[in-house]
C-alpha positions as CSV (number, residue, x, y, z in Angstrom):
1,X,-90.4,27.7,53.7
2,X,-91.8,28.1,50.6
3,X,-90.2,29.5,47.7
4,X,-90.7,30.2,43.8
5,X,-87.7,30.9,42.0
6,X,-88.4,32.5,38.7
7,X,-85.5,32.1,35.8
8,X,-85.2,32.8,32.0
9,X,-84.7,29.5,29.8
10,X,-80.6,31.1,29.1
11,X,-78.3,28.8,31.1
12,X,-76.6,31.4,32.3
13,X,-79.8,32.3,34.4
14,X,-81.6,29.4,34.6
15,X,-78.3,27.3,36.2
16,X,-77.5,29.7,38.7
17,X,-81.3,29.7,39.7
18,X,-81.0,25.8,40.0
19,X,-77.8,25.9,42.0
20,X,-80.0,28.4,44.6
21,X,-82.8,25.8,44.5
22,X,-80.2,23.4,45.4
23,X,-79.1,25.4,48.4
24,X,-82.7,25.9,49.8
25,X,-83.8,22.4,49.5
26,X,-80.8,21.3,51.7
27,X,-81.7,23.8,54.1
28,X,-84.8,22.2,54.7
29,X,-86.9,24.8,52.3
30,X,-89.7,24.1,49.7
31,X,-88.2,25.6,46.1
32,X,-90.1,25.5,42.9
33,X,-88.5,26.5,39.9
34,X,-90.6,28.5,37.2
35,X,-88.1,28.1,33.9
36,X,-88.0,26.8,30.5
37,X,-89.0,23.4,29.5
38,X,-85.7,22.9,28.4
39,X,-84.9,22.5,31.9
40,X,-87.4,21.5,34.2
41,X,-86.4,17.3,33.7
42,X,-82.9,17.7,34.7
43,X,-83.9,20.0,37.6
44,X,-86.6,17.6,38.4
45,X,-84.2,14.6,38.8
46,X,-82.5,16.9,41.2
47,X,-85.4,17.0,43.9
48,X,-86.6,20.3,42.8
49,X,-90.2,21.4,42.6
50,X,-90.7,22.7,38.8
51,X,-92.9,24.7,36.8
52,X,-92.9,26.1,33.4
53,X,-92.0,29.4,32.9
54,X,-95.4,30.8,30.8
55,X,-95.0,33.5,28.6
56,X,-91.9,33.6,27.3
57,X,-92.6,33.4,23.5
58,X,-92.6,36.8,21.5
59,X,-95.8,38.4,20.9
60,X,-97.1,39.6,17.4
61,X,-97.3,43.5,19.4
62,X,-93.7,43.4,21.0
63,X,-91.0,45.7,20.0
64,X,-87.7,43.0,20.0
65,X,-85.8,46.0,18.8
66,X,-86.2,47.9,21.8
67,X,-84.6,46.3,25.0
68,X,-86.7,48.0,27.7
69,X,-90.4,47.5,26.4
70,X,-89.1,43.8,25.3
71,X,-88.0,43.2,29.1
72,X,-90.8,45.4,30.8
73,X,-94.1,44.6,28.9
74,X,-93.2,41.1,28.7
75,X,-92.8,40.9,32.6
76,X,-96.0,42.0,32.8
77,X,-97.2,39.6,30.6
78,X,-95.6,36.9,32.2
79,X,-96.6,38.1,35.6
80,X,-100.2,37.7,34.6
81,X,-99.4,34.1,33.2
82,X,-98.1,32.5,35.7
83,X,-100.1,34.2,38.7
84,X,-102.5,31.0,39.2
85,X,-99.9,28.6,39.2
86,X,-97.8,30.8,41.6
87,X,-101.0,31.8,44.1
88,X,-102.4,28.2,43.8
89,X,-98.4,27.3,45.4
90,X,-99.2,30.1,48.1
91,X,-95.3,30.6,48.0
92,X,-93.8,32.7,51.6
93,X,-91.1,34.1,49.2
94,X,-90.5,34.6,45.9
95,X,-86.7,35.4,43.7
96,X,-86.7,36.1,40.3
97,X,-84.1,36.5,38.0
98,X,-82.9,40.3,37.1
99,X,-83.9,40.1,34.0
100,X,-87.6,37.9,34.9
101,X,-88.7,40.7,35.9
102,X,-92.3,39.5,36.2
103,X,-91.1,37.3,39.0
104,X,-91.0,40.1,41.3
105,X,-94.5,41.8,39.6
106,X,-96.3,38.4,40.2
107,X,-94.9,38.4,43.8
108,X,-96.3,41.9,44.4
109,X,-99.5,41.0,42.6
110,X,-99.6,38.3,45.3
111,X,-99.1,40.1,48.2
112,X,-95.6,38.2,49.4
113,X,-91.9,39.4,49.6
114,X,-89.7,39.2,46.8
115,X,-85.9,39.1,46.1
116,X,-83.7,39.7,43.1
117,X,-81.2,37.2,41.9
118,X,-78.2,38.6,40.1
119,X,-76.2,35.8,38.5
120,X,-73.3,38.7,37.7
121,X,-71.9,41.7,39.6
122,X,-74.3,43.8,41.0
123,X,-75.5,46.0,37.3
124,X,-77.1,49.5,38.7
125,X,-75.8,52.5,37.7
126,X,-73.6,54.3,40.2
127,X,-73.1,58.5,41.0
128,X,-69.5,57.3,40.9
129,X,-68.9,54.7,38.2
130,X,-68.7,55.0,34.1
131,X,-72.1,53.2,32.9
132,X,-72.1,49.8,33.2
133,X,-71.4,47.3,29.8
134,X,-68.6,50.0,28.9
135,X,-66.1,47.8,30.0
136,X,-64.1,51.3,31.8
137,X,-62.3,51.4,34.5
138,X,-63.6,54.3,37.1
139,X,-62.0,57.4,36.3
140,X,-58.9,59.0,37.8
141,X,-58.5,62.4,38.8
142,X,-60.6,65.6,37.5
143,X,-60.6,64.3,33.6
144,X,-61.6,61.2,34.5
145,X,-64.2,62.0,36.9
146,X,-65.5,64.7,34.1
147,X,-65.5,61.7,31.6
148,X,-67.5,59.5,34.1
149,X,-70.0,62.0,34.9
150,X,-70.0,63.0,30.9
151,X,-71.0,58.9,29.9
152,X,-73.2,58.5,32.9
153,X,-74.7,61.4,31.3
154,X,-75.1,59.9,28.0
155,X,-77.0,56.7,29.2
156,X,-79.3,58.7,32.2
157,X,-81.7,59.3,29.1
158,X,-81.8,55.3,28.4
159,X,-82.3,54.7,31.9
160,X,-85.2,57.0,32.2
161,X,-86.7,55.6,29.4
162,X,-86.8,52.2,30.8
163,X,-88.0,53.5,34.1
164,X,-91.0,55.1,32.4
165,X,-91.6,51.6,30.3
166,X,-91.4,49.7,33.6
167,X,-93.8,51.8,35.4
168,X,-96.1,51.8,32.3
169,X,-96.1,47.8,32.5
170,X,-96.8,47.9,36.1
171,X,-100.0,50.2,35.7
172,X,-101.4,47.9,33.1
173,X,-101.7,44.9,35.6
174,X,-102.8,47.2,38.3
175,X,-99.1,47.8,40.2
176,X,-98.4,51.1,41.6
177,X,-96.3,53.1,38.8
178,X,-93.3,53.4,41.6
179,X,-91.9,50.3,41.8
180,X,-90.3,49.5,45.7
181,X,-87.7,46.9,44.4
182,X,-86.9,44.4,46.0
183,X,-86.6,43.4,49.4
184,X,-83.0,42.3,49.4
185,X,-80.6,41.6,46.2
186,X,-78.6,38.4,45.7
187,X,-75.3,39.3,43.9
188,X,-73.7,36.0,43.2
189,X,-70.5,36.7,42.0
190,X,-67.2,36.7,43.7
191,X,-65.9,39.9,45.5
192,X,-63.1,40.3,43.0
193,X,-65.4,40.5,40.3
194,X,-67.4,43.3,42.1
195,X,-66.4,47.7,41.8
196,X,-66.2,49.3,45.1
197,X,-68.8,52.1,44.8
198,X,-69.8,54.4,47.3
199,X,-73.3,54.3,46.8
200,X,-73.6,50.2,47.7
201,X,-76.6,49.7,48.2
202,X,-77.9,48.3,51.9
203,X,-80.0,45.6,49.8
204,X,-77.4,44.2,48.0
205,X,-75.4,41.4,49.2
206,X,-72.7,39.3,47.6
207,X,-73.5,35.7,47.7
208,X,-70.8,34.0,45.2
209,X,-71.2,32.7,42.5
210,X,-74.3,30.2,41.9
211,X,-72.6,27.3,40.3
212,X,-74.7,24.4,38.9
213,X,-73.7,21.4,36.1
214,X,-76.4,20.3,33.7
215,X,-74.4,16.5,33.8
216,X,-72.8,13.7,35.9
217,X,-71.2,12.5,32.9
218,X,-67.3,13.5,32.5
219,X,-65.8,14.9,29.2
220,X,-62.8,12.6,28.4
221,X,-59.4,14.2,28.0
222,X,-57.1,14.1,25.4
223,X,-54.1,11.7,25.6
224,X,-50.8,13.0,26.9
225,X,-49.2,15.1,29.5
226,X,-49.1,18.6,27.6
227,X,-50.9,21.6,29.2
228,X,-54.7,21.4,29.0
229,X,-56.8,24.4,27.1
230,X,-60.4,24.0,27.8
231,X,-62.4,26.0,25.5
232,X,-66.0,26.6,26.5
233,X,-67.9,29.1,23.4
234,X,-70.8,30.9,25.1
235,X,-74.0,29.7,25.5
236,X,-75.5,32.8,25.1
237,X,-77.1,35.0,21.7
238,X,-74.7,37.6,21.9
239,X,-71.8,35.3,21.8
240,X,-68.7,35.6,19.6
241,X,-69.6,32.6,16.7
242,X,-67.0,29.8,15.2
243,X,-64.9,30.2,19.0
244,X,-64.1,26.7,18.7
245,X,-63.1,25.8,15.4
246,X,-61.1,29.3,15.5
247,X,-59.1,28.3,18.7
248,X,-58.2,24.6,17.3
249,X,-56.5,25.8,14.6
250,X,-55.2,28.6,16.7
251,X,-53.5,25.8,18.9
252,X,-52.6,22.9,16.3
253,X,-48.6,22.4,16.7
254,X,-48.7,24.8,20.0
255,X,-48.0,21.6,21.8
256,X,-51.3,21.6,24.2
257,X,-54.4,19.6,24.5
258,X,-57.3,21.0,24.2
259,X,-61.1,19.9,25.5
260,X,-64.2,21.8,24.2
261,X,-67.0,21.9,26.3
262,X,-69.9,22.6,25.3
263,X,-73.9,22.4,25.5
264,X,-74.5,21.8,21.5
265,X,-73.3,19.3,19.0
266,X,-69.7,19.0,19.5
267,X,-67.4,20.3,16.2
268,X,-66.2,17.5,13.9
269,X,-63.1,16.4,12.7
270,X,-61.2,16.5,15.8
271,X,-57.6,16.5,15.8
272,X,-55.9,13.4,18.1
273,X,-54.9,15.9,20.7
274,X,-58.5,17.4,21.1
275,X,-62.1,16.3,22.4
276,X,-65.1,17.8,22.8
277,X,-68.9,17.5,23.8
278,X,-70.8,17.5,27.1
279,X,-69.3,17.1,30.4
280,X,-68.9,18.6,33.9
281,X,-67.2,21.8,33.5
282,X,-65.5,21.5,37.0
283,X,-64.1,18.4,36.3
284,X,-62.6,19.8,33.2
285,X,-61.3,22.9,35.0
286,X,-59.7,20.8,38.1
287,X,-56.9,19.6,34.6
288,X,-57.1,23.0,33.0
289,X,-54.0,25.3,32.4
290,X,-56.0,28.0,30.6
291,X,-59.3,28.2,29.5
292,X,-60.6,29.7,26.4
293,X,-64.4,31.8,26.5
294,X,-66.8,34.4,25.9
295,X,-66.4,36.2,29.3
296,X,-69.6,35.3,30.2
297,X,-70.2,35.4,34.1
298,X,-70.6,31.4,35.0
299,X,-67.6,30.3,33.0
300,X,-66.0,33.0,34.3
301,X,-66.7,32.4,37.6
302,X,-65.9,28.6,37.6
303,X,-62.5,29.4,35.9
304,X,-61.3,31.8,38.4
305,X,-62.7,29.4,41.4
306,X,-60.9,26.8,40.2
307,X,-57.7,28.8,40.3
308,X,-57.6,29.0,36.2
309,X,-56.6,31.8,34.0
310,X,-58.8,32.9,31.3
311,X,-58.6,33.9,27.6
312,X,-62.1,35.8,26.8
313,X,-63.6,36.5,23.5
314,X,-66.0,38.7,24.4
315,X,-69.7,39.3,22.6
316,X,-72.5,41.3,23.1
317,X,-74.4,41.5,26.2
318,X,-72.3,42.0,29.6
319,X,-69.2,40.3,28.2
320,X,-67.4,43.2,27.3
321,X,-67.6,44.4,31.0
322,X,-66.7,41.5,32.6
323,X,-63.8,40.8,30.4
324,X,-62.6,44.5,31.1
325,X,-62.6,43.5,35.1
326,X,-61.3,40.6,34.2
327,X,-57.9,41.9,32.5
328,X,-57.8,44.3,35.1
329,X,-57.7,41.6,38.1
330,X,-54.9,40.3,35.7
331,X,-56.4,37.1,35.5
332,X,-57.4,37.4,32.1
333,X,-56.1,38.3,28.3
334,X,-58.8,40.0,26.1
335,X,-58.7,38.9,22.4
336,X,-60.7,41.4,20.0
337,X,-60.6,41.0,17.1
338,X,-60.6,37.5,17.2
339,X,-58.1,35.9,15.2
340,X,-56.3,32.8,14.9
341,X,-52.9,34.6,15.2
342,X,-54.4,36.6,18.0
343,X,-55.8,32.9,20.1
344,X,-53.0,31.3,19.5
345,X,-50.8,34.6,20.9
346,X,-52.6,35.2,23.9
347,X,-52.7,31.4,25.1
348,X,-49.2,31.3,24.5
349,X,-48.7,34.6,26.8
350,X,-51.3,33.1,30.0
351,X,-49.2,29.9,30.1
352,X,-45.4,31.6,30.2
353,X,-46.3,34.1,32.6
354,X,-47.2,32.8,35.9
355,X,-48.7,36.0,37.3
356,X,-52.6,35.1,35.8
357,X,-52.4,32.1,37.7
358,X,-51.8,33.6,40.6
359,X,-53.8,35.9,40.3
360,X,-56.7,33.8,39.5
361,X,-56.2,32.0,42.6
362,X,-56.0,35.3,44.6
363,X,-59.4,36.0,42.8
364,X,-60.9,32.6,44.1
365,X,-60.0,33.5,47.6
366,X,-62.1,36.1,47.9
367,X,-65.0,33.7,47.8
368,X,-64.2,33.3,51.6
369,X,-66.1,36.8,52.1
370,X,-69.5,35.8,50.9
371,X,-72.8,35.9,52.9
372,X,-75.5,32.9,52.5
373,X,-78.3,33.5,50.4
374,X,-80.1,31.2,52.0
375,X,-80.1,33.6,55.2
376,X,-80.5,36.2,53.5
377,X,-84.2,34.8,52.1
378,X,-84.7,33.6,55.6
379,X,-83.8,37.1,57.1
380,X,-86.5,39.3,54.1
381,X,-89.2,36.3,55.3
382,X,-88.6,37.0,59.1
383,X,-88.9,40.8,58.4
384,X,-91.9,40.5,56.4
385,X,-93.9,38.6,59.1
386,X,-93.3,41.3,61.8
387,X,-94.4,44.2,60.3
């Protein structure tokens, strides 16, 4: 099966796409990854076919302050930019990241089925949940249900506006205004991070986290046998700044070792009980007692799969939603506002209370309940062939 996998360059989206490509490759399929240039060489080195995802750069007419316009209008533009190469490779299936909507549009334009990849829980609105992003648990009793209904009404106007923007963007490239949606949705998260809903879509499948390490190097651990705290500053643009330096200040004298895992330039002038740099996070987590991170899905999923609790310092985007879900699961403490004193207290609490680690291990066990994304892709293609 020839599969085009389309994802933007943000690590939280590119890395799961690469992981899916490797799963497809191992199954004997022929994946080709369309993504930003930063990851092309490392993906190519794993044996994946790669193409540069064109159309990512902002255009003069783009309204960067309007998220709906930015996503949908640029998606239509991306679908046009990648259409020649996509058509030339003759894919039988397209997998498009949930934020890189242009991949799905391009698939429709060349007449092949497509699947949506969500590298996090399902974020579609539900008739029984508060708006995604609020971080709220589903309301209980009539007051709680009324609260959720009011909040859904407030966000419903923004959702309807986004639907109109998508319809206009689709029409601009010759597609019907009504979006038929993907043939399947791959929800790449742990079941423990999902929220039950009565209107779960039939086409949505929880497949477990898709994790990939951008390096084969390991980060040396600080000397000693004190508990290891892994600090992983957010890779998202909306993440909290200054996380590493604040946590290092907070943990001075606490009796721990610290490993700062970063894709970017590591902090300088580290104390002797700390190390920093690029290294395999899965290897670090084998030794960790607690993680401090922004609450992005990739790090959260890695930590829980390793059975390691996490102190979350959420920034923007979906980090607030995920951080609150982790708190409700009992695997995390949330720090806001982010101060030296709050960070120190949270790490000390998680280290001292074994229930956090017990809950993290229970979350890891939920990975046994997931579906196989490669099998789902094959089923979608089989249905398309026999229509």
